[in-house]
C-alpha angles and dihedrals in degrees: 000000000000120000115243096195135023125196138092143283112244108214107171104297091336115106118202115188108216144165123223120225127183109256095202140051132195118261091196121120114255100248120183126214112240141183106256089221103057106359092245116159117265110230128196118226130200101224129188104235091214100049101023089226125131115257118216118231095251090059095053119099134174124246144174121220110232123172089348093305128099120239106206117218130196131194092272090058091053092051092044089056087068112351091178096053093049090059105026135064095208115203107213102167143011120220142165109272093226090062088070115081115230089235088075095056118106126154132003123218133179118234116215120192122231115238091262093050103052098104098048088041091055089044093055091044093053093043092053090047094049095046093040088223136126129222117238112216146165131214141151121252124171092359093302130104114239135197114216147166127222113216136169120247110180105294099350137071110232120204110209116193110220130191125254115246092250090062092062117089121230110256089207086080089071125087097245126177114267131194089003111161119226112199116228092232091051090050093050090050093048089051089051090053090049090049092050091053096044121114143140112297111250112176091193094071093061111082133183096236099164095080090050091054092045090052091052089053091049090051091048092050090048089058091052096253117152113241117217116198113231116248111243114209122196108230111211120210114254089225136033092206109115093210091053090050092050091048092051091049091053090048092053091054092048091052092050090050095049 
């Protein structure tokens, strides 16, 4: 794996040199964009809007339009805006992880200590594990400030980027049910169904099967086989009564178990 960020964790006056690695990878098939006529690759070009000519990467700079004029920025300018945040994951607070709603979670990364930071890294890892808390931090990656938590996961510290509050939309904009009565008997039956389906979470039993099926289809098409899309039929409930639907759901689970 290649590190995508190098810097240090700021933990009080303790400095822990670390590297950031992506903790995830895409499971999607690598599909190319092609011209429908001759299956030639579609390529993107960086074109100068004045001349219409392609611009090489080394001639491209970033700029911000201010008073109808562009102010051009280079990497040193981005670092100068907050030199500390571009090199330091500064822990500002410690909180219980369950206080953070899942809606804020974004991207996970692994933190690997530099050789000189192994002892303080292990110290922070064990302290987080013992206290069952996570460190709230801010840092800059790819010229963008990020909010994140540092949490222990077995023998590694995971940095989870989380969203800022202003990035979350207000659910009050949705047309949500109001003054809808839930009958006690229905609630009891729903809880019974939840209890019946409750087990220990095991991530390994959940597989991304869609790409496997898509690859089978691709291989079949390559052999000249005709692909017939399956007919999907909408099965309507025999009853609109919520209690009857819950009872039927419980009965299906019992039959599968027997």
